[in-house]
C-alpha positions, 0 to 999 in steps of 0.5 A: 236185374243189373243186366237189364239195367246195363241193357236199358243204359246201353240202349239210351247211350245208343239213341243219343249217339245216333241223334248226334251223328244224325244232326252232324251228317243226317244223310251221308250219301247225300252229302257226299253227292253234294261234294261232287257238284262241279262247276266246269267254268270255275273248276271248282266243287261246290262248297258244302259245310259238314255240319247242319242242325237236325232240321237242316235250313228250316230254322234259318229260313223260318226266322230270317228268310230274306237274310238267308238268301242275301247271304247266299246270293253272291256265291249262288249267282257265281257258282250257279246253285245255292245248297239247301238242306230240307231236314236230312235231304240236301238240294240245289237251288238253281239260280241261273235262268238258263239252268232253270229252263233246261231242267224245268222245260226239258225231257221230264223222263230224265228225272224222278220225284222223291218228296219223302223228306217231307214225310207228312206231305208225302203221306198226304199226296199219296199217289197223286201227281205231285208225287209221281214222275215218269209215264205215271205223271204224264198220264195223270197230267193229260187227264187233269189238264182236261179237267182243269181247263180254264173254261171248266173253271167258270162253273166255280165262280158262283161258289167264289162270289157266294162265299165272298159275300158271306165273308164280307158280311161276317167281317162287317159285323166284327168291325164293330168290335174294333178287335184285330183278327188273324187274317191269315187264319181266317183266310185259311178257313175261308179258302178251305171252305171254298175248296170243299164246296167246289170239290165235293158239293152235294155229295157230301153232307154238311156234317161230312163237309165239316168233318173234312175241314177239321181233318184237312186243317190238322193235317196241314198244320202237321206238315211243318211239325219237324218231329214227324220227320224222324221215324222214332221221335214221331211216335214219342213226341207227336201224335203220329197215330192221330195223324194217320187216323185222320188222314184215313178218315179223309180218305174215306170221305173222298172214296164215299163222294166218288161212290155217291157221284157214280150212284147219282146220290146227293144231299140237295143243294149245299152251294151254288155250283152246278159241276164240281171238281169231282165231276170234271175229274171223273169225266176227264178220266173216262174221256177217250185216250190213245193208251186207254190209261185210267186213273184208279179210285186210289189215284183220284182220291189222292189228287182230290186231297192234294188239290184241296191241301195245295190250293187251300194254303197257297191261295189263302196266303196270297190273298192275305199278302195282297191285302197287307200290301194294299194297306202298306201302299195307300195309293195302290189301294186307291187305284184298286178301289177306283177301278172296283167302283166302276164294275158290277160285281155280278159280272165276276160270276159270269163267263169272261176274262176276269183280267179284263174286268179287274186288270189293276187288281190283277197286277196287284195280286201278281206283284204281291205274289212276287213279293211273297210268293204263295208257293216257296219252292218247286219240288226237286227234280232228281236226275237218274244219272250224272248230268250237265246243267249249264256249267254245272256237272250234277251227280245222279239222285241230287235234287235240283229245284227253284225257289221262287222268293230267290228268283223274285228278289234277285236284282240280276232278274228284276229291276229294284226287286224290293220295291212294290211296283204292280205296273211290272205286270202291265201288258208290256211290263218287265214281267212279260220279257221272260216267263222264268222270272215269275214263278208263284205257281211254278213253270215248266212242265210241272206247273201247278194245274190249279193256278187258273182256279186260284187266280180266279178265286182271288180276283173274285173274293178280293173284289168283294172285299175291297168294295166294302172293307179296308184292312189296317195292319195291327202289328208292330212298327217293324212290320211283317217278317216273311218266313218259309212254312212249307210249302208257302211263304207266310208272315212269321208271327201271323197277320193281325188286322183291324177291319174298317168299313170302306 
């Protein structure tokens, strides 16, 4: 009996020692690679602290994102990178536009993608385009680029408008209560509904669409649960079995939708979209190609789920920040509403350039995304071998990335970056000087293919909301604190808002 007790105590002590070592140096090889990053101009190596908390830089970025980058700014601009730990994975945030250009627009076959440091996100993305690299990425990109061409997105505008009208009616009814709402949570629910409508339409029943919503909201919430990152802890302190079960049920629903679409089965009209994302992807996948590459059903499934997961939270967050800034700057709100009252909202669901219909609202959306980017960072690119990037010698396998918030608030890139100026995005504004300075959807070869869809949804939905509603911030006098909630930058304590009739 004593022998078994000693084994149990020994095992517990070993576990504690392992967790302490993991906390001190969570990725020894990654740490030593970071120590080899060398600046040839300064003739010095990157300064990398040995100790990091178990969640890497997450806690600091979730509690004081602005302060985190301010503390790193001087050294980052001098050396050319800011060291960043994503849990156990060390990364380099590029700070110089010329280095970003080399990495983002250069030969993508020099790099590979590894998102395993975000365990849940990696599971959700599967074999989709965000997770893969090399020729597989090129082949998927060629097909999905056809599917999400701007002209095809015209089909989705009626769904955007229909959802917006229902949402406005709901908000009008709630306004009578005088109670505040958590705007970010509400916008997430609305945006997810739009995504499922436009993705699957009548290939899923109302009940199946509701299941998809519940599963996806659960999975998205788990992406920021740090416990899942540690193999042992994820089974002790998190319901990892439920996570895998829900993801499996999502897979089953998407696969069922694909089968029904091919067999011509449907459940009648459940939305106003004539063609859905699933139609566009299937058509693009079977179009002519020189090498005969076709995405498998598994790859199409993972791309559909990736699109919903990425498109829901980022778009909802961007609209939430835009409504916050409209309340914070009354003169901007006045100009947006003046423009809005001079248009016919029905035209927003018709073919045409929305930027020409609502030019000032578009500038406000873009400036809101500059102030608080919906996409925190572009996933890192890892070189297969040591390479020279500007003045830097970067060892093989060290991920290099750009962080939109750092770029958008860098005074070396933007004039008075802390001021809210929608005019930056006018035709000849400072935003037009360089495409690297504005990256809410990424840039380079691997920019977000859904950016045109996201912009169209925001233009249509916000136009309907501004026409009849006004939102007033109901939080503390100190205002909002931005926080990094991978992959988005969200208000740390939510976004409480009172709804008023305009």
